[in-house]
C-alpha positions in Angstrom: 11.1 -1.9 -0.9 9.9 -0.6 -4.2 12.4 1.6 -6.0 10.8 4.4 -7.9 12.8 4.4 -11.1 13.0 7.8 -12.8 12.2 9.6 -9.6 14.9 12.2 -8.9 17.3 11.2 -6.1 17.7 14.7 -4.8 17.0 18.3 -5.6 19.3 19.2 -8.4 22.4 21.1 -7.3 21.8 20.4 -3.5 22.2 17.7 -1.0 18.4 17.6 -0.2 17.6 13.9 -0.6 14.4 12.6 -2.1 15.0 8.8 -2.3 16.9 6.1 -0.4 19.4 3.7 -2.0 18.5 0.8 0.2 16.1 -0.3 3.0 17.1 0.6 6.5 18.5 -2.6 8.1 17.3 -1.3 11.6 13.7 -0.9 10.5 11.5 1.4 8.6 11.6 5.1 9.6 8.0 6.1 10.5 6.3 9.0 8.8 5.3 11.8 11.2 3.6 15.1 10.7 6.3 17.8 11.0 5.1 21.4 11.6 6.3 23.9 9.0 6.9 27.4 10.3 6.9 30.6 8.3 10.6 31.2 9.1 11.9 28.1 7.3 15.0 28.7 5.2 14.3 29.4 1.5 16.4 26.4 0.6 14.2 24.1 2.7 11.1 25.6 1.0 12.7 25.0 -2.4 13.4 21.4 -1.5 9.7 20.9 -0.4 8.5 22.5 -3.7 10.9 20.4 -5.7 9.7 17.2 -4.0 6.1 18.1 -4.5 6.8 18.8 -8.2 8.6 15.4 -8.5 5.6 13.6 -6.8 3.2 15.4 -9.2 5.3 14.5 -12.3 5.7 10.9 -11.2 2.3 10.0 -9.8 -0.2 12.9 -10.4 -3.2 12.4 -8.1 -3.0 8.6 -8.2 -2.1 6.6 -5.1 1.6 5.6 -4.9 3.6 3.2 -2.7 6.0 4.9 -0.3 8.9 2.6 -1.4 12.2 4.3 -1.4 10.9 7.8 -1.0 12.8 9.6 1.9 10.8 9.6 5.1 12.3 12.9 6.3 11.2 14.7 3.1 7.8 13.0 3.1 7.3 13.9 6.8 7.5 17.7 5.9 4.4 17.1 3.7 2.6 14.3 5.5 -0.8 15.1 6.8 -1.2 18.2 4.5 0.0 17.8 0.9 0.6 14.0 1.1 -2.1 11.9 2.7 -2.7 8.2 3.5 -4.4 6.5 0.6 -5.6 3.5 2.6 -7.1 2.6 6.0 -5.6 1.4 8.2 -2.4 3.2 7.4 0.9 1.9 8.6 3.3 4.9 9.1 6.3 2.5 9.3 5.8 0.5 6.1 7.6 0.8 2.7 4.4 -0.7 1.1 2.1 2.0 2.5 0.0 3.8 -0.1 0.0 7.6 -0.2 -1.7 10.2 -2.4 -0.9 13.8 -3.3 -3.7 16.2 -2.3 -3.5 18.5 -5.3 -5.6 21.4 -4.0 -3.5 21.7 -0.8 -0.2 21.2 -2.7 -1.1 23.9 -5.3 -2.0 26.3 -2.5 1.2 25.7 -0.5 3.6 25.4 -3.4 2.2 27.2 -6.5 5.7 27.5 -7.9 5.8 23.7 -8.2 3.0 23.6 -10.8 3.2 24.6 -14.4 -0.1 26.4 -15.4 0.1 24.8 -18.8 0.2 21.3 -17.2 -3.2 19.7 -17.1 -2.6 16.2 -15.6 
């Protein structure tokens, strides 16, 4: 499992996890599309925006390996802001390639992007 060095382990000041310390010995947790409803807690929305910001800062719009990124946090974005970057895509692989869909991410989480930033 690739460890993304320099990627934040969690949302600062919270227990919202962004990365894993080690591979799951019982198997890889599969990515699933989780529906997001309008009545989500503000803290959950901030965690999603913080994770999108961290993805943007670390990878931009380039494909990246899932590696030690948290499956639960990715699943809140999977299928919308984070898309498979390869076909066929294995939802239960640490080596799976993903990509940030910038247009969708900016529309969903405008607070995560600095207007001065032109990556």
